[in-house]
mmCIF file of the N, C-alpha and C atoms, coordinates in Angstrom:
data_MODEL
# 
_entry.id   MODEL 
# 
loop_
_atom_site.group_PDB 
_atom_site.id 
_atom_site.type_symbol 
_atom_site.label_atom_id 
_atom_site.label_alt_id 
_atom_site.label_comp_id 
_atom_site.label_asym_id 
_atom_site.label_entity_id 
_atom_site.label_seq_id 
_atom_site.pdbx_PDB_ins_code 
_atom_site.Cartn_x 
_atom_site.Cartn_y 
_atom_site.Cartn_z 
_atom_site.occupancy 
_atom_site.B_iso_or_equiv 
_atom_site.pdbx_formal_charge 
_atom_site.auth_seq_id 
_atom_site.auth_comp_id 
_atom_site.auth_asym_id 
_atom_site.auth_atom_id 
_atom_site.pdbx_PDB_model_num 
ATOM 1   N N  . MET A 1 1  ? 3.071   11.703  1.797   1.00 0.00 ? 1  MET A N  1 
ATOM 2   C CA . MET A 1 1  ? 1.911   11.171  0.975   1.00 0.00 ? 1  MET A CA 1 
ATOM 3   C C  . MET A 1 1  ? 1.865   9.480   1.511   1.00 0.00 ? 1  MET A C  1 
ATOM 4   N N  . TYR A 1 2  ? 0.534   9.598   1.916   1.00 0.00 ? 2  TYR A N  1 
ATOM 5   C CA . TYR A 1 2  ? 0.129   8.010   2.062   1.00 0.00 ? 2  TYR A CA 1 
ATOM 6   C C  . TYR A 1 2  ? -0.570  7.396   1.030   1.00 0.00 ? 2  TYR A C  1 
ATOM 7   N N  . PRO A 1 3  ? -0.422  6.169   0.696   1.00 0.00 ? 3  PRO A N  1 
ATOM 8   C CA . PRO A 1 3  ? -0.837  5.499   -0.307  1.00 0.00 ? 3  PRO A CA 1 
ATOM 9   C C  . PRO A 1 3  ? -2.387  5.194   -0.212  1.00 0.00 ? 3  PRO A C  1 
ATOM 10  N N  . SER A 1 4  ? -3.078  5.246   -1.427  1.00 0.00 ? 4  SER A N  1 
ATOM 11  C CA . SER A 1 4  ? -4.279  4.891   -1.524  1.00 0.00 ? 4  SER A CA 1 
ATOM 12  C C  . SER A 1 4  ? -4.706  3.447   -1.384  1.00 0.00 ? 4  SER A C  1 
ATOM 13  N N  . GLY A 1 5  ? -5.674  3.012   -1.127  1.00 0.00 ? 5  GLY A N  1 
ATOM 14  C CA . GLY A 1 5  ? -6.241  1.617   -1.128  1.00 0.00 ? 5  GLY A CA 1 
ATOM 15  C C  . GLY A 1 5  ? -5.920  0.935   -2.503  1.00 0.00 ? 5  GLY A C  1 
ATOM 16  N N  . THR A 1 6  ? -6.182  1.691   -3.485  1.00 0.00 ? 6  THR A N  1 
ATOM 17  C CA . THR A 1 6  ? -5.764  1.135   -4.930  1.00 0.00 ? 6  THR A CA 1 
ATOM 18  C C  . THR A 1 6  ? -4.222  0.942   -5.124  1.00 0.00 ? 6  THR A C  1 
ATOM 19  N N  . GLN A 1 7  ? -3.353  1.666   -4.570  1.00 0.00 ? 7  GLN A N  1 
ATOM 20  C CA . GLN A 1 7  ? -2.066  1.676   -4.513  1.00 0.00 ? 7  GLN A CA 1 
ATOM 21  C C  . GLN A 1 7  ? -1.623  0.391   -3.788  1.00 0.00 ? 7  GLN A C  1 
ATOM 22  N N  . ILE A 1 8  ? -2.142  0.041   -2.534  1.00 0.00 ? 8  ILE A N  1 
ATOM 23  C CA . ILE A 1 8  ? -1.768  -0.995  -1.658  1.00 0.00 ? 8  ILE A CA 1 
ATOM 24  C C  . ILE A 1 8  ? -2.088  -2.220  -2.312  1.00 0.00 ? 8  ILE A C  1 
ATOM 25  N N  . ARG A 1 9  ? -3.238  -2.190  -2.838  1.00 0.00 ? 9  ARG A N  1 
ATOM 26  C CA . ARG A 1 9  ? -3.610  -3.542  -3.708  1.00 0.00 ? 9  ARG A CA 1 
ATOM 27  C C  . ARG A 1 9  ? -2.814  -3.863  -4.719  1.00 0.00 ? 9  ARG A C  1 
ATOM 28  N N  . ALA A 1 10 ? -2.380  -2.811  -5.595  1.00 0.00 ? 10 ALA A N  1 
ATOM 29  C CA . ALA A 1 10 ? -1.429  -2.811  -6.809  1.00 0.00 ? 10 ALA A CA 1 
ATOM 30  C C  . ALA A 1 10 ? -0.198  -3.102  -6.102  1.00 0.00 ? 10 ALA A C  1 
ATOM 31  N N  . ALA A 1 11 ? 0.366   -2.744  -5.346  1.00 0.00 ? 11 ALA A N  1 
ATOM 32  C CA . ALA A 1 11 ? 1.859   -3.272  -4.503  1.00 0.00 ? 11 ALA A CA 1 
ATOM 33  C C  . ALA A 1 11 ? 1.593   -4.534  -4.063  1.00 0.00 ? 11 ALA A C  1 
ATOM 34  N N  . ARG A 1 12 ? 0.567   -5.051  -3.666  1.00 0.00 ? 12 ARG A N  1 
ATOM 35  C CA . ARG A 1 12 ? 0.573   -6.488  -3.312  1.00 0.00 ? 12 ARG A CA 1 
ATOM 36  C C  . ARG A 1 12 ? 0.546   -7.406  -4.398  1.00 0.00 ? 12 ARG A C  1 
ATOM 37  N N  . ALA A 1 13 ? -0.226  -6.954  -5.444  1.00 0.00 ? 13 ALA A N  1 
ATOM 38  C CA . ALA A 1 13 ? -0.129  -7.604  -6.843  1.00 0.00 ? 13 ALA A CA 1 
ATOM 39  C C  . ALA A 1 13 ? 1.329   -7.744  -7.389  1.00 0.00 ? 13 ALA A C  1 
ATOM 40  N N  . LEU A 1 14 ? 2.002   -6.684  -7.307  1.00 0.00 ? 14 LEU A N  1 
ATOM 41  C CA . LEU A 1 14 ? 3.406   -6.516  -7.915  1.00 0.00 ? 14 LEU A CA 1 
ATOM 42  C C  . LEU A 1 14 ? 4.093   -7.672  -7.014  1.00 0.00 ? 14 LEU A C  1 
ATOM 43  N N  . LEU A 1 15 ? 3.924   -7.630  -5.942  1.00 0.00 ? 15 LEU A N  1 
ATOM 44  C CA . LEU A 1 15 ? 4.727   -8.685  -5.111  1.00 0.00 ? 15 LEU A CA 1 
ATOM 45  C C  . LEU A 1 15 ? 4.264   -10.127 -4.930  1.00 0.00 ? 15 LEU A C  1 
ATOM 46  N N  . LYS A 1 16 ? 3.024   -10.404 -5.554  1.00 0.00 ? 16 LYS A N  1 
ATOM 47  C CA . LYS A 1 16 ? 2.323   -11.567 -5.551  1.00 0.00 ? 16 LYS A CA 1 
ATOM 48  C C  . LYS A 1 16 ? 1.976   -11.888 -3.963  1.00 0.00 ? 16 LYS A C  1 
ATOM 49  N N  . MET A 1 17 ? 1.626   -10.993 -3.179  1.00 0.00 ? 17 MET A N  1 
ATOM 50  C CA . MET A 1 17 ? 1.287   -11.211 -1.733  1.00 0.00 ? 17 MET A CA 1 
ATOM 51  C C  . MET A 1 17 ? 0.052   -11.243 -1.476  1.00 0.00 ? 17 MET A C  1 
ATOM 52  N N  . SER A 1 18 ? -0.409  -12.036 -0.793  1.00 0.00 ? 18 SER A N  1 
ATOM 53  C CA . SER A 1 18 ? -1.719  -12.198 -0.158  1.00 0.00 ? 18 SER A CA 1 
ATOM 54  C C  . SER A 1 18 ? -1.895  -10.959 0.804   1.00 0.00 ? 18 SER A C  1 
ATOM 55  N N  . ARG A 1 19 ? -3.281  -10.771 1.124   1.00 0.00 ? 19 ARG A N  1 
ATOM 56  C CA . ARG A 1 19 ? -3.684  -9.872  2.172   1.00 0.00 ? 19 ARG A CA 1 
ATOM 57  C C  . ARG A 1 19 ? -3.042  -10.369 3.709   1.00 0.00 ? 19 ARG A C  1 
ATOM 58  N N  . GLU A 1 20 ? -3.279  -11.891 3.753   1.00 0.00 ? 20 GLU A N  1 
ATOM 59  C CA . GLU A 1 20 ? -2.839  -12.334 5.035   1.00 0.00 ? 20 GLU A CA 1 
ATOM 60  C C  . GLU A 1 20 ? -1.245  -12.177 5.228   1.00 0.00 ? 20 GLU A C  1 
ATOM 61  N N  . GLU A 1 21 ? -0.433  -12.378 3.893   1.00 0.00 ? 21 GLU A N  1 
ATOM 62  C CA . GLU A 1 21 ? 1.006   -12.348 4.088   1.00 0.00 ? 21 GLU A CA 1 
ATOM 63  C C  . GLU A 1 21 ? 1.138   -10.703 4.216   1.00 0.00 ? 21 GLU A C  1 
ATOM 64  N N  . LEU A 1 22 ? 0.587   -9.808  3.773   1.00 0.00 ? 22 LEU A N  1 
ATOM 65  C CA . LEU A 1 22 ? 0.962   -8.398  4.189   1.00 0.00 ? 22 LEU A CA 1 
ATOM 66  C C  . LEU A 1 22 ? 0.521   -8.050  5.626   1.00 0.00 ? 22 LEU A C  1 
ATOM 67  N N  . ALA A 1 23 ? -0.502  -8.451  5.971   1.00 0.00 ? 23 ALA A N  1 
ATOM 68  C CA . ALA A 1 23 ? -0.937  -8.257  7.469   1.00 0.00 ? 23 ALA A CA 1 
ATOM 69  C C  . ALA A 1 23 ? -0.050  -8.809  8.344   1.00 0.00 ? 23 ALA A C  1 
ATOM 70  N N  . SER A 1 24 ? 0.470   -9.969  8.066   1.00 0.00 ? 24 SER A N  1 
ATOM 71  C CA . SER A 1 24 ? 1.576   -10.898 9.022   1.00 0.00 ? 24 SER A CA 1 
ATOM 72  C C  . SER A 1 24 ? 2.920   -10.008 8.868   1.00 0.00 ? 24 SER A C  1 
ATOM 73  N N  . LEU A 1 25 ? 3.322   -9.510  7.897   1.00 0.00 ? 25 LEU A N  1 
ATOM 74  C CA . LEU A 1 25 ? 4.579   -8.646  7.845   1.00 0.00 ? 25 LEU A CA 1 
ATOM 75  C C  . LEU A 1 25 ? 4.359   -7.294  8.426   1.00 0.00 ? 25 LEU A C  1 
ATOM 76  N N  . ALA A 1 26 ? 3.273   -6.700  8.170   1.00 0.00 ? 26 ALA A N  1 
ATOM 77  C CA . ALA A 1 26 ? 2.951   -5.372  8.871   1.00 0.00 ? 26 ALA A CA 1 
ATOM 78  C C  . ALA A 1 26 ? 2.566   -5.365  10.387  1.00 0.00 ? 26 ALA A C  1 
ATOM 79  N N  . GLY A 1 27 ? 2.296   -6.597  10.893  1.00 0.00 ? 27 GLY A N  1 
ATOM 80  C CA . GLY A 1 27 ? 1.657   -6.725  12.377  1.00 0.00 ? 27 GLY A CA 1 
ATOM 81  C C  . GLY A 1 27 ? 0.277   -6.240  12.453  1.00 0.00 ? 27 GLY A C  1 
ATOM 82  N N  . VAL A 1 28 ? -0.494  -6.425  11.428  1.00 0.00 ? 28 VAL A N  1 
ATOM 83  C CA . VAL A 1 28 ? -1.811  -5.878  11.561  1.00 0.00 ? 28 VAL A CA 1 
ATOM 84  C C  . VAL A 1 28 ? -2.733  -7.092  11.406  1.00 0.00 ? 28 VAL A C  1 
ATOM 85  N N  . SER A 1 29 ? -4.145  -6.788  11.541  1.00 0.00 ? 29 SER A N  1 
ATOM 86  C CA . SER A 1 29 ? -4.968  -7.943  11.046  1.00 0.00 ? 29 SER A CA 1 
ATOM 87  C C  . SER A 1 29 ? -5.271  -7.951  9.493   1.00 0.00 ? 29 SER A C  1 
ATOM 88  N N  . GLU A 1 30 ? -5.678  -9.149  9.038   1.00 0.00 ? 30 GLU A N  1 
ATOM 89  C CA . GLU A 1 30 ? -6.165  -9.211  7.521   1.00 0.00 ? 30 GLU A CA 1 
ATOM 90  C C  . GLU A 1 30 ? -7.325  -8.247  7.224   1.00 0.00 ? 30 GLU A C  1 
ATOM 91  N N  . ARG A 1 31 ? -8.191  -8.156  8.320   1.00 0.00 ? 31 ARG A N  1 
ATOM 92  C CA . ARG A 1 31 ? -9.373  -7.362  8.257   1.00 0.00 ? 31 ARG A CA 1 
ATOM 93  C C  . ARG A 1 31 ? -8.844  -5.702  8.065   1.00 0.00 ? 31 ARG A C  1 
ATOM 94  N N  . THR A 1 32 ? -7.717  -5.290  8.605   1.00 0.00 ? 32 THR A N  1 
ATOM 95  C CA . THR A 1 32 ? -7.185  -4.053  8.538   1.00 0.00 ? 32 THR A CA 1 
ATOM 96  C C  . THR A 1 32 ? -6.879  -3.844  7.199   1.00 0.00 ? 32 THR A C  1 
ATOM 97  N N  . ILE A 1 33 ? -6.046  -4.801  6.484   1.00 0.00 ? 33 ILE A N  1 
ATOM 98  C CA . ILE A 1 33 ? -5.581  -4.733  5.175   1.00 0.00 ? 33 ILE A CA 1 
ATOM 99  C C  . ILE A 1 33 ? -6.892  -4.398  4.108   1.00 0.00 ? 33 ILE A C  1 
ATOM 100 N N  . THR A 1 34 ? -8.015  -5.394  4.390   1.00 0.00 ? 34 THR A N  1 
ATOM 101 C CA . THR A 1 34 ? -9.086  -5.402  3.695   1.00 0.00 ? 34 THR A CA 1 
ATOM 102 C C  . THR A 1 34 ? -9.642  -3.943  3.656   1.00 0.00 ? 34 THR A C  1 
ATOM 103 N N  . ASN A 1 35 ? -9.864  -3.271  4.795   1.00 0.00 ? 35 ASN A N  1 
ATOM 104 C CA . ASN A 1 35 ? -10.064 -1.898  5.114   1.00 0.00 ? 35 ASN A CA 1 
ATOM 105 C C  . ASN A 1 35 ? -9.604  -0.958  4.385   1.00 0.00 ? 35 ASN A C  1 
ATOM 106 N N  . LEU A 1 36 ? -8.216  -0.900  4.593   1.00 0.00 ? 36 LEU A N  1 
ATOM 107 C CA . LEU A 1 36 ? -7.307  -0.197  4.017   1.00 0.00 ? 36 LEU A CA 1 
ATOM 108 C C  . LEU A 1 36 ? -7.556  -0.076  2.301   1.00 0.00 ? 36 LEU A C  1 
ATOM 109 N N  . GLU A 1 37 ? -7.730  -1.349  1.679   1.00 0.00 ? 37 GLU A N  1 
ATOM 110 C CA . GLU A 1 37 ? -7.858  -1.368  0.414   1.00 0.00 ? 37 GLU A CA 1 
ATOM 111 C C  . GLU A 1 37 ? -9.400  -1.081  -0.300  1.00 0.00 ? 37 GLU A C  1 
ATOM 112 N N  . GLU A 1 38 ? -10.367 -1.244  0.702   1.00 0.00 ? 38 GLU A N  1 
ATOM 113 C CA . GLU A 1 38 ? -11.612 -1.320  0.073   1.00 0.00 ? 38 GLU A CA 1 
ATOM 114 C C  . GLU A 1 38 ? -12.582 -0.053  0.629   1.00 0.00 ? 38 GLU A C  1 
ATOM 115 N N  . THR A 1 39 ? -12.192 0.646   1.763   1.00 0.00 ? 39 THR A N  1 
ATOM 116 C CA . THR A 1 39 ? -12.828 1.695   2.281   1.00 0.00 ? 39 THR A CA 1 
ATOM 117 C C  . THR A 1 39 ? -12.249 2.976   2.090   1.00 0.00 ? 39 THR A C  1 
ATOM 118 N N  . ASP A 1 40 ? -12.921 4.139   2.211   1.00 0.00 ? 40 ASP A N  1 
ATOM 119 C CA . ASP A 1 40 ? -12.431 5.340   2.157   1.00 0.00 ? 40 ASP A CA 1 
ATOM 120 C C  . ASP A 1 40 ? -12.169 5.946   3.695   1.00 0.00 ? 40 ASP A C  1 
ATOM 121 N N  . ARG A 1 41 ? -12.141 5.142   4.769   1.00 0.00 ? 41 ARG A N  1 
ATOM 122 C CA . ARG A 1 41 ? -11.973 5.729   6.003   1.00 0.00 ? 41 ARG A CA 1 
ATOM 123 C C  . ARG A 1 41 ? -10.621 5.990   6.303   1.00 0.00 ? 41 ARG A C  1 
ATOM 124 N N  . LYS A 1 42 ? -10.231 7.067   6.861   1.00 0.00 ? 42 LYS A N  1 
ATOM 125 C CA . LYS A 1 42 ? -8.993  7.513   7.246   1.00 0.00 ? 42 LYS A CA 1 
ATOM 126 C C  . LYS A 1 42 ? -8.332  6.543   7.943   1.00 0.00 ? 42 LYS A C  1 
ATOM 127 N N  . PRO A 1 43 ? -7.267  5.916   7.794   1.00 0.00 ? 43 PRO A N  1 
ATOM 128 C CA . PRO A 1 43 ? -6.536  4.872   8.720   1.00 0.00 ? 43 PRO A CA 1 
ATOM 129 C C  . PRO A 1 43 ? -5.703  5.710   9.936   1.00 0.00 ? 43 PRO A C  1 
ATOM 130 N N  . ILE A 1 44 ? -5.527  4.903   10.851  1.00 0.00 ? 44 ILE A N  1 
ATOM 131 C CA . ILE A 1 44 ? -4.714  5.381   11.980  1.00 0.00 ? 44 ILE A CA 1 
ATOM 132 C C  . ILE A 1 44 ? -3.398  5.437   11.383  1.00 0.00 ? 44 ILE A C  1 
ATOM 133 N N  . ARG A 1 45 ? -2.621  6.684   11.742  1.00 0.00 ? 45 ARG A N  1 
ATOM 134 C CA . ARG A 1 45 ? -1.239  6.772   11.176  1.00 0.00 ? 45 ARG A CA 1 
ATOM 135 C C  . ARG A 1 45 ? -0.317  5.649   11.288  1.00 0.00 ? 45 ARG A C  1 
ATOM 136 N N  . ALA A 1 46 ? -0.165  5.131   12.609  1.00 0.00 ? 46 ALA A N  1 
ATOM 137 C CA . ALA A 1 46 ? 0.665   4.012   12.858  1.00 0.00 ? 46 ALA A CA 1 
ATOM 138 C C  . ALA A 1 46 ? 0.333   2.752   12.007  1.00 0.00 ? 46 ALA A C  1 
ATOM 139 N N  . THR A 1 47 ? -0.926  2.701   11.681  1.00 0.00 ? 47 THR A N  1 
ATOM 140 C CA . THR A 1 47 ? -1.255  1.524   10.739  1.00 0.00 ? 47 THR A CA 1 
ATOM 141 C C  . THR A 1 47 ? -0.920  1.552   9.406   1.00 0.00 ? 47 THR A C  1 
ATOM 142 N N  . ILE A 1 48 ? -1.089  2.709   8.988   1.00 0.00 ? 48 ILE A N  1 
ATOM 143 C CA . ILE A 1 48 ? -0.931  2.991   7.495   1.00 0.00 ? 48 ILE A CA 1 
ATOM 144 C C  . ILE A 1 48 ? 0.728   3.096   7.271   1.00 0.00 ? 48 ILE A C  1 
ATOM 145 N N  . GLU A 1 49 ? 1.394   3.518   8.227   1.00 0.00 ? 49 GLU A N  1 
ATOM 146 C CA . GLU A 1 49 ? 2.969   3.743   8.120   1.00 0.00 ? 49 GLU A CA 1 
ATOM 147 C C  . GLU A 1 49 ? 3.477   2.140   8.327   1.00 0.00 ? 49 GLU A C  1 
ATOM 148 N N  . ALA A 1 50 ? 2.937   1.372   9.218   1.00 0.00 ? 50 ALA A N  1 
ATOM 149 C CA . ALA A 1 50 ? 3.123   -0.104  9.230   1.00 0.00 ? 50 ALA A CA 1 
ATOM 150 C C  . ALA A 1 50 ? 3.313   -0.847  8.022   1.00 0.00 ? 50 ALA A C  1 
ATOM 151 N N  . VAL A 1 51 ? 2.116   -0.487  7.515   1.00 0.00 ? 51 VAL A N  1 
ATOM 152 C CA . VAL A 1 51 ? 1.648   -1.355  6.058   1.00 0.00 ? 51 VAL A CA 1 
ATOM 153 C C  . VAL A 1 51 ? 2.803   -0.801  4.977   1.00 0.00 ? 51 VAL A C  1 
ATOM 154 N N  . MET A 1 52 ? 2.848   0.751   4.901   1.00 0.00 ? 52 MET A N  1 
ATOM 155 C CA . MET A 1 52 ? 3.469   1.136   3.767   1.00 0.00 ? 52 MET A CA 1 
ATOM 156 C C  . MET A 1 52 ? 5.143   0.973   4.114   1.00 0.00 ? 52 MET A C  1 
ATOM 157 N N  . GLY A 1 53 ? 5.521   1.005   5.217   1.00 0.00 ? 53 GLY A N  1 
ATOM 158 C CA . GLY A 1 53 ? 6.854   0.578   5.431   1.00 0.00 ? 53 GLY A CA 1 
ATOM 159 C C  . GLY A 1 53 ? 7.154   -0.995  5.181   1.00 0.00 ? 53 GLY A C  1 
ATOM 160 N N  . SER A 1 54 ? 6.337   -1.799  5.322   1.00 0.00 ? 54 SER A N  1 
ATOM 161 C CA . SER A 1 54 ? 6.363   -3.352  5.013   1.00 0.00 ? 54 SER A CA 1 
ATOM 162 C C  . SER A 1 54 ? 6.542   -3.374  3.467   1.00 0.00 ? 54 SER A C  1 
ATOM 163 N N  . LEU A 1 55 ? 5.668   -2.608  2.665   1.00 0.00 ? 55 LEU A N  1 
ATOM 164 C CA . LEU A 1 55 ? 5.673   -2.623  1.243   1.00 0.00 ? 55 LEU A CA 1 
ATOM 165 C C  . LEU A 1 55 ? 6.935   -2.119  0.846   1.00 0.00 ? 55 LEU A C  1 
ATOM 166 N N  . ILE A 1 56 ? 7.463   -1.080  1.295   1.00 0.00 ? 56 ILE A N  1 
ATOM 167 C CA . ILE A 1 56 ? 8.526   -0.295  0.956   1.00 0.00 ? 56 ILE A CA 1 
ATOM 168 C C  . ILE A 1 56 ? 9.933   -1.287  1.240   1.00 0.00 ? 56 ILE A C  1 
ATOM 169 N N  . GLY A 1 57 ? 9.861   -2.028  2.221   1.00 0.00 ? 57 GLY A N  1 
ATOM 170 C CA . GLY A 1 57 ? 10.800  -2.965  2.587   1.00 0.00 ? 57 GLY A CA 1 
ATOM 171 C C  . GLY A 1 57 ? 10.994  -3.996  1.576   1.00 0.00 ? 57 GLY A C  1 
ATOM 172 N N  . GLN A 1 58 ? 10.003  -4.268  1.093   1.00 0.00 ? 58 GLN A N  1 
ATOM 173 C CA . GLN A 1 58 ? 9.770   -5.558  -0.016  1.00 0.00 ? 58 GLN A CA 1 
ATOM 174 C C  . GLN A 1 58 ? 10.229  -4.913  -1.579  1.00 0.00 ? 58 GLN A C  1 
ATOM 175 N N  . GLY A 1 59 ? 10.490  -3.592  -1.568  1.00 0.00 ? 59 GLY A N  1 
ATOM 176 C CA . GLY A 1 59 ? 10.849  -2.843  -2.899  1.00 0.00 ? 59 GLY A CA 1 
ATOM 177 C C  . GLY A 1 59 ? 9.923   -2.094  -3.534  1.00 0.00 ? 59 GLY A C  1 
ATOM 178 N N  . ILE A 1 60 ? 8.766   -1.828  -2.721  1.00 0.00 ? 60 ILE A N  1 
ATOM 179 C CA . ILE A 1 60 ? 7.769   -1.171  -3.536  1.00 0.00 ? 60 ILE A CA 1 
ATOM 180 C C  . ILE A 1 60 ? 8.086   0.303   -3.411  1.00 0.00 ? 60 ILE A C  1 
ATOM 181 N N  . ARG A 1 61 ? 7.665   1.085   -4.266  1.00 0.00 ? 61 ARG A N  1 
ATOM 182 C CA . ARG A 1 61 ? 8.017   2.561   -4.545  1.00 0.00 ? 61 ARG A CA 1 
ATOM 183 C C  . ARG A 1 61 ? 6.547   3.122   -4.713  1.00 0.00 ? 61 ARG A C  1 
ATOM 184 N N  . PHE A 1 62 ? 6.096   3.968   -3.914  1.00 0.00 ? 62 PHE A N  1 
ATOM 185 C CA . PHE A 1 62 ? 4.817   4.707   -4.230  1.00 0.00 ? 62 PHE A CA 1 
ATOM 186 C C  . PHE A 1 62 ? 4.957   6.100   -4.894  1.00 0.00 ? 62 PHE A C  1 
ATOM 187 N N  . LEU A 1 63 ? 4.403   6.139   -6.044  1.00 0.00 ? 63 LEU A N  1 
ATOM 188 C CA . LEU A 1 63 ? 4.605   7.422   -6.838  1.00 0.00 ? 63 LEU A CA 1 
ATOM 189 C C  . LEU A 1 63 ? 3.491   8.348   -6.582  1.00 0.00 ? 63 LEU A C  1 
ATOM 190 N N  . PRO A 1 64 ? 3.786   9.533   -6.425  1.00 0.00 ? 64 PRO A N  1 
ATOM 191 C CA . PRO A 1 64 ? 2.661   10.607  -6.496  1.00 0.00 ? 64 PRO A CA 1 
ATOM 192 C C  . PRO A 1 64 ? 2.104   10.811  -7.773  1.00 0.00 ? 64 PRO A C  1 
ATOM 193 N N  . PRO A 1 65 ? 1.071   11.586  -7.956  1.00 0.00 ? 65 PRO A N  1 
ATOM 194 C CA . PRO A 1 65 ? 0.333   12.097  -9.206  1.00 0.00 ? 65 PRO A CA 1 
ATOM 195 C C  . PRO A 1 65 ? 1.532   13.036  -9.647  1.00 0.00 ? 65 PRO A C  1 
ATOM 196 N N  . ASP A 1 66 ? 1.529   13.131  -11.025 1.00 0.00 ? 66 ASP A N  1 
ATOM 197 C CA . ASP A 1 66 ? 2.454   14.096  -11.677 1.00 0.00 ? 66 ASP A CA 1 
ATOM 198 C C  . ASP A 1 66 ? 1.483   15.100  -12.559 1.00 0.00 ? 66 ASP A C  1 
ATOM 199 N N  . PRO A 1 67 ? 1.483   16.242  -12.160 1.00 0.00 ? 67 PRO A N  1 
ATOM 200 C CA . PRO A 1 67 ? 0.561   17.048  -12.562 1.00 0.00 ? 67 PRO A CA 1 
ATOM 201 C C  . PRO A 1 67 ? 1.257   17.669  -14.094 1.00 0.00 ? 67 PRO A C  1 
ATOM 202 N N  . GLU A 1 68 ? 2.395   17.425  -14.418 1.00 0.00 ? 68 GLU A N  1 
ATOM 203 C CA . GLU A 1 68 ? 2.905   17.906  -15.790 1.00 0.00 ? 68 GLU A CA 1 
ATOM 204 C C  . GLU A 1 68 ? 2.435   17.033  -16.835 1.00 0.00 ? 68 GLU A C  1 
ATOM 205 N N  . THR A 1 69 ? 2.340   15.694  -16.301 1.00 0.00 ? 69 THR A N  1 
ATOM 206 C CA . THR A 1 69 ? 1.937   14.738  -17.467 1.00 0.00 ? 69 THR A CA 1 
ATOM 207 C C  . THR A 1 69 ? 0.428   14.267  -17.273 1.00 0.00 ? 69 THR A C  1 
ATOM 208 N N  . GLY A 1 70 ? -0.243  14.520  -16.072 1.00 0.00 ? 70 GLY A N  1 
ATOM 209 C CA . GLY A 1 70 ? -1.435  14.198  -15.782 1.00 0.00 ? 70 GLY A CA 1 
ATOM 210 C C  . GLY A 1 70 ? -1.486  12.732  -15.223 1.00 0.00 ? 70 GLY A C  1 
ATOM 211 N N  . ALA A 1 71 ? -0.575  11.976  -15.011 1.00 0.00 ? 71 ALA A N  1 
ATOM 212 C CA . ALA A 1 71 ? -0.444  10.757  -14.607 1.00 0.00 ? 71 ALA A CA 1 
ATOM 213 C C  . ALA A 1 71 ? -0.958  10.560  -12.998 1.00 0.00 ? 71 ALA A C  1 
ATOM 214 N N  . GLY A 1 72 ? -1.605  9.777   -12.709 1.00 0.00 ? 72 GLY A N  1 
ATOM 215 C CA . GLY A 1 72 ? -2.051  9.717   -11.400 1.00 0.00 ? 72 GLY A CA 1 
ATOM 216 C C  . GLY A 1 72 ? -1.204  9.186   -10.598 1.00 0.00 ? 72 GLY A C  1 
ATOM 217 N N  . PRO A 1 73 ? -1.382  8.671   -9.244  1.00 0.00 ? 73 PRO A N  1 
ATOM 218 C CA . PRO A 1 73 ? -0.769  8.045   -8.488  1.00 0.00 ? 73 PRO A CA 1 
ATOM 219 C C  . PRO A 1 73 ? -0.432  6.648   -8.826  1.00 0.00 ? 73 PRO A C  1 
ATOM 220 N N  . GLY A 1 74 ? 0.786   6.057   -8.556  1.00 0.00 ? 74 GLY A N  1 
ATOM 221 C CA . GLY A 1 74 ? 0.898   4.530   -8.767  1.00 0.00 ? 74 GLY A CA 1 
ATOM 222 C C  . GLY A 1 74 ? 1.909   3.978   -7.992  1.00 0.00 ? 74 GLY A C  1 
ATOM 223 N N  . VAL A 1 75 ? 2.321   2.782   -8.400  1.00 0.00 ? 75 VAL A N  1 
ATOM 224 C CA . VAL A 1 75 ? 3.306   2.071   -7.624  1.00 0.00 ? 75 VAL A CA 1 
ATOM 225 C C  . VAL A 1 75 ? 4.219   1.382   -8.799  1.00 0.00 ? 75 VAL A C  1 
ATOM 226 N N  . ARG A 1 76 ? 5.548   1.053   -8.157  1.00 0.00 ? 76 ARG A N  1 
ATOM 227 C CA . ARG A 1 76 ? 6.321   0.406   -9.011  1.00 0.00 ? 76 ARG A CA 1 
ATOM 228 C C  . ARG A 1 76 ? 7.228   -0.582  -8.032  1.00 0.00 ? 76 ARG A C  1 
ATOM 229 N N  . ILE A 1 77 ? 7.911   -1.592  -8.633  1.00 0.00 ? 77 ILE A N  1 
ATOM 230 C CA . ILE A 1 77 ? 8.942   -2.451  -7.524  1.00 0.00 ? 77 ILE A CA 1 
ATOM 231 C C  . ILE A 1 77 ? 10.066  -1.931  -8.059  1.00 0.00 ? 77 ILE A C  1 
ATOM 232 N N  . ASP A 1 78 ? 11.098  -1.698  -7.091  1.00 0.00 ? 78 ASP A N  1 
ATOM 233 C CA . ASP A 1 78 ? 12.447  -1.695  -7.414  1.00 0.00 ? 78 ASP A CA 1 
ATOM 234 C C  . ASP A 1 78 ? 13.057  -2.974  -6.851  1.00 0.00 ? 78 ASP A C  1 
ATOM 235 N N  . ARG A 1 79 ? 13.602  -3.843  -7.593  1.00 0.00 ? 79 ARG A N  1 
ATOM 236 C CA . ARG A 1 79 ? 14.281  -4.675  -6.992  1.00 0.00 ? 79 ARG A CA 1 
ATOM 237 C C  . ARG A 1 79 ? 15.689  -4.924  -7.707  1.00 0.00 ? 79 ARG A C  1 
# 
């Protein structure tokens, strides 16, 4: 499961991380982070994996939807 733009933005918020900081950590441009968060375009697999891996490395856990409870996808921080 790849995170949605909303989950990426929420993960950054939990970490109090700017787009610029996440871009630097993931080795992508700040514009790439903006595109991931604000558009519905399908990202290049290596790009989303770099961003996702960087956030996971900072303690973020991406949560899938839970059909039993009706909860949508989410994020949490494990530190």
